[in-house]
C-alpha positions as CSV (number, residue, x, y, z in Angstrom):
1,M,-0.6,0.2,-0.2
2,K,0.9,3.4,-1.0
3,S,2.4,5.8,2.0
4,S,0.3,8.6,2.3
5,K,2.7,11.9,1.8
6,F,0.9,13.4,4.5
7,F,-2.5,11.9,6.3
8,G,-1.2,8.8,8.5
9,L,1.8,7.2,10.8
10,H,3.9,6.4,8.2
11,A,3.4,10.0,6.1
12,A,6.9,10.9,4.2
13,P,6.5,15.1,2.8
14,S,8.9,16.0,0.4
15,K,11.2,18.7,1.9
16,M,9.0,20.9,-0.4
17,L,6.1,20.0,1.1
18,S,7.5,20.3,4.6
19,I,8.0,24.0,4.2
20,I,4.8,24.6,3.1
21,L,3.2,23.1,5.4
22,S,5.4,24.6,8.2
23,L,4.6,28.2,7.0
24,L,1.2,27.3,5.9
25,P,-0.2,28.0,9.1
26,F,2.1,31.0,10.0
27,L,0.3,32.7,6.1
28,T,-2.6,31.5,7.0
29,L,-2.3,33.4,10.7
30,I,-1.6,36.6,8.4
31,I,-3.9,36.4,5.5
32,I,-7.0,36.7,7.9
33,Y,-5.1,39.6,10.7
34,S,-5.0,41.2,7.5
35,V,-9.0,40.6,6.6
36,A,-9.8,41.9,10.0
37,S,-7.9,44.7,9.8
38,D,-8.7,46.1,6.6
39,I,-12.3,45.5,7.5
40,R,-11.9,47.1,10.6
41,L,-10.3,50.3,9.3
42,N,-12.7,50.9,6.2
43,E,-14.9,50.7,8.8
44,N,-13.3,53.5,10.7
45,P,-9.6,54.6,9.9
46,S,-8.6,55.7,12.9
47,D,-9.3,52.2,14.2
48,K,-6.4,51.9,16.5
49,L,-6.7,48.1,17.6
50,L,-5.3,46.5,14.5
51,P,-3.5,48.4,12.4
52,S,-2.3,47.5,9.2
53,L,0.8,45.8,8.0
54,T,1.7,49.2,6.6
55,Q,1.3,51.0,10.6
56,M,2.5,48.0,11.9
57,Y,6.2,48.2,10.4
58,D,6.7,52.0,9.4
59,A,6.1,51.5,13.3
60,I,8.9,49.0,14.5
61,V,10.8,51.2,11.0
62,R,10.7,53.8,13.3
63,M,12.0,52.2,16.5
64,A,14.5,50.8,15.3
65,T,16.1,53.4,12.8
66,V,15.3,57.3,14.5
67,P,16.7,58.0,17.5
68,D,15.2,59.2,20.4
69,R,14.2,62.7,21.2
70,R,15.2,62.5,24.5
71,S,17.6,59.9,24.5
72,G,19.6,59.5,21.2
73,E,19.1,56.4,21.1
74,L,17.5,53.8,18.6
75,L,14.8,52.6,21.3
76,L,14.7,48.9,19.2
77,I,17.7,48.4,19.9
78,S,18.4,49.8,23.7
79,D,15.4,48.0,24.4
80,T,16.1,44.5,23.2
81,L,20.1,45.1,24.4
82,A,18.7,45.9,28.0
83,S,15.7,43.2,28.1
84,L,18.2,40.1,26.3
85,K,21.3,41.4,29.3
86,R,18.6,40.9,32.8
87,L,17.9,37.5,30.8
88,L,20.7,35.7,29.4
89,F,22.7,36.5,33.3
90,G,19.6,35.9,35.2
91,V,19.3,31.8,33.3
92,G,22.6,31.6,33.2
93,L,22.3,32.0,36.6
94,G,19.4,30.2,37.7
95,A,21.4,26.8,35.1
96,V,24.3,27.1,36.8
97,C,23.2,27.0,40.3
98,G,20.5,24.7,39.4
99,L,23.4,22.0,37.9
100,L,25.3,22.1,40.9
101,I,22.2,21.9,43.1
102,G,20.2,18.9,41.1
103,L,24.1,17.1,40.8
104,N,25.0,17.0,44.0
105,I,21.6,16.0,45.3
106,G,21.1,13.1,42.4
107,V,24.7,12.1,43.4
108,F,24.5,12.4,47.4
109,P,21.5,10.3,49.1
110,G,21.9,11.8,52.4
111,L,21.7,15.6,50.5
112,R,18.8,14.6,48.4
113,N,17.0,13.9,51.8
114,L,18.4,16.7,53.3
115,L,17.4,19.7,50.5
116,R,15.1,17.8,48.5
117,P,11.7,18.6,50.1
118,F,13.1,22.0,50.4
119,V,14.0,23.3,46.9
120,T,9.9,20.9,45.8
121,F,8.9,23.4,48.8
122,L,10.5,27.0,47.1
123,S,10.2,25.2,43.4
124,I,5.8,25.5,44.0
125,I,6.1,28.9,45.0
126,P,4.7,31.4,41.9
127,P,7.8,33.7,41.8
128,L,6.1,36.9,40.4
129,T,4.4,36.7,43.9
130,I,7.5,37.5,45.3
131,L,7.8,40.0,43.3
132,P,7.0,42.7,45.9
133,I,9.3,41.6,48.1
134,L,12.4,41.7,45.3
135,F,11.4,45.6,45.0
136,I,11.1,46.1,49.0
137,A,14.4,44.3,49.5
138,F,16.3,45.2,46.4
139,G,14.4,48.7,45.4
140,V,13.4,48.5,41.5
141,G,17.0,48.3,40.2
142,E,18.6,45.4,37.7
143,T,19.1,43.8,40.7
144,A,15.6,42.9,40.9
145,K,14.8,41.5,38.4
146,I,17.4,39.2,37.5
147,T,16.6,38.4,40.5
148,L,13.3,37.2,39.7
149,I,13.8,35.1,36.7
150,F,16.6,33.5,38.8
151,I,14.1,32.1,41.8
152,G,12.1,31.7,38.6
153,T,14.2,29.1,36.9
154,V,17.0,27.8,39.6
155,F,14.6,25.0,41.3
156,V,12.3,24.3,38.2
157,I,16.4,23.3,36.4
158,A,17.3,21.5,40.4
159,R,15.0,19.3,40.3
160,D,15.4,18.4,36.3
161,M,18.5,17.8,36.9
162,Q,18.4,16.2,40.0
163,L,15.7,13.7,38.2
164,Y,17.8,13.3,35.7
165,V,21.5,12.1,37.8
166,Q,19.5,9.9,39.1
167,Q,18.4,7.6,35.7
168,L,21.5,7.6,34.8
169,P,23.0,3.4,35.3
170,K,24.4,2.5,39.0
171,E,26.7,-0.1,37.3
172,Q,29.1,3.1,35.8
173,I,29.7,4.9,39.2
174,T,29.6,1.1,41.1
175,K,32.7,0.7,38.4
176,A,34.1,4.0,39.0
177,L,34.3,3.5,42.5
178,T,35.5,0.0,42.2
179,L,38.4,0.7,39.2
180,G,39.4,3.5,41.9
181,A,37.6,7.2,41.5
182,S,36.3,9.1,44.2
183,E,33.1,10.4,44.8
184,L,34.0,14.1,44.1
185,A,36.0,12.9,40.2
186,V,32.2,10.1,39.9
187,T,30.5,13.2,40.4
188,Y,32.0,15.7,38.7
189,R,34.5,14.1,35.9
190,I,31.4,11.3,34.8
191,I,28.3,12.8,35.7
192,L,28.6,15.5,34.9
193,P,29.7,15.4,31.4
194,Q,26.8,13.5,30.9
195,I,23.5,15.6,31.8
196,M,24.6,19.1,30.1
197,P,22.7,18.8,27.0
198,R,19.8,18.2,29.1
199,L,21.2,21.3,31.3
200,I,20.6,22.8,27.8
201,D,16.8,21.0,27.1
202,T,15.7,22.4,30.6
203,M,17.2,25.8,29.9
204,R,15.5,25.5,26.7
205,L,12.2,24.6,28.4
206,T,12.5,27.4,31.1
207,L,13.1,30.4,28.5
208,G,9.0,31.1,28.5
209,A,8.9,32.0,32.0
210,A,11.7,33.6,32.4
211,W,10.6,35.8,29.2
212,L,7.5,36.6,31.1
213,F,8.9,37.0,34.4
214,L,11.7,39.3,32.8
215,I,8.6,41.2,31.2
216,A,5.9,41.9,34.2
217,A,9.1,43.3,36.3
218,E,10.1,45.9,33.1
219,M,6.0,46.6,32.9
220,I,6.1,47.6,36.6
221,S,9.4,49.5,37.4
222,A,11.9,50.6,34.7
223,T,13.3,53.0,32.4
224,E,14.4,50.6,29.1
225,G,13.4,47.2,28.1
226,L,10.6,45.7,25.7
227,G,8.4,45.7,28.9
228,Y,8.7,48.9,29.9
229,R,8.0,50.1,26.1
230,I,5.1,47.6,26.1
231,G,4.1,49.1,28.5
232,L,4.6,52.3,28.1
233,V,3.0,53.3,24.6
234,R,0.1,50.3,26.2
235,R,-1.4,54.0,27.8
236,Y,-1.5,55.5,24.0
237,L,-3.1,52.1,22.4
238,A,-0.3,51.9,20.2
239,M,-1.0,49.2,18.7
240,D,1.8,49.7,16.1
241,V,4.0,48.9,18.2
242,I,2.8,46.5,20.4
243,I,1.8,44.3,17.5
244,P,5.2,44.2,16.3
245,Y,7.4,44.1,20.4
246,V,5.4,41.2,21.0
247,L,6.8,39.6,17.3
248,W,9.8,40.7,18.3
249,I,10.4,39.2,22.1
250,T,8.7,35.5,20.2
251,L,11.6,36.1,17.8
252,L,14.5,36.6,19.8
253,G,13.0,33.4,21.8
254,F,12.4,31.4,19.2
255,L,16.6,32.4,17.9
256,V,17.6,31.3,21.3
257,D,15.9,28.3,21.4
258,W,17.5,27.7,17.9
259,L,21.0,28.5,19.2
260,L,20.7,26.1,22.0
261,R,19.2,22.9,20.7
262,S,21.7,23.4,18.0
263,L,24.3,24.2,20.5
264,V,23.8,20.0,21.8
265,K,23.0,18.6,18.5
266,K,26.9,20.2,17.5
267,R,28.5,19.6,20.8
268,Y,26.7,16.6,22.1
269,P,25.7,14.5,18.9
270,W,25.4,11.3,21.2
271,Y,22.8,12.8,23.1
272,N,19.2,12.0,21.8
273,T,20.0,9.5,19.3
């Protein structure tokens, strides 16, 4: 029986068909939005809810190429750099600490009994609920925003690392100890390299939440950043700026995710094979 190129369990789409299928939902969404925007603008040319694609293009080009009158900076560039700095620093710090916590909890039963319930408890606390506490404790500067991202990612990463470490074959640990390796050598020279690709995958999964924490913190208290800009222009119902900024944030998230995924494929080709 000839297999379908699209339907069925054994479908085998060609490369060209795969590209078309990947683009189809995006094209459909653009068409639906364009039609809805045209209908609203025909009824009311001053409508701000659904700006046309041309209006959004002009707005984002202006934000990216025309210096701001007050600061002299290109707002899209300065906002992007400010947000990425906070995001990458917070997630990176959370990944390092989460890796060390999860690795040691997963390897050493004593530490597991001591810290696992506490880490689980901390991971359940909704990070956004402690944002006012962070602002009171650290002020409204960079420290509070980075700390929020750190708290929102470190315990999730630690729990995932612990579970993954406990799934590794126990035989390799026994063999290494039998051959004379110390417990620290087993932990940091045998187990640690094996869980690095899993750490990167876990970072990819936490990026969505990290963006949420970042945007929320910037909307509440910031002087630059993607979230700050969205919150600022929201007062003027500037959807021609808000929608492109949301799409830009999505694109940045996709690019960071793609870079991390490519790093795993290149650096750890044995992972997920």
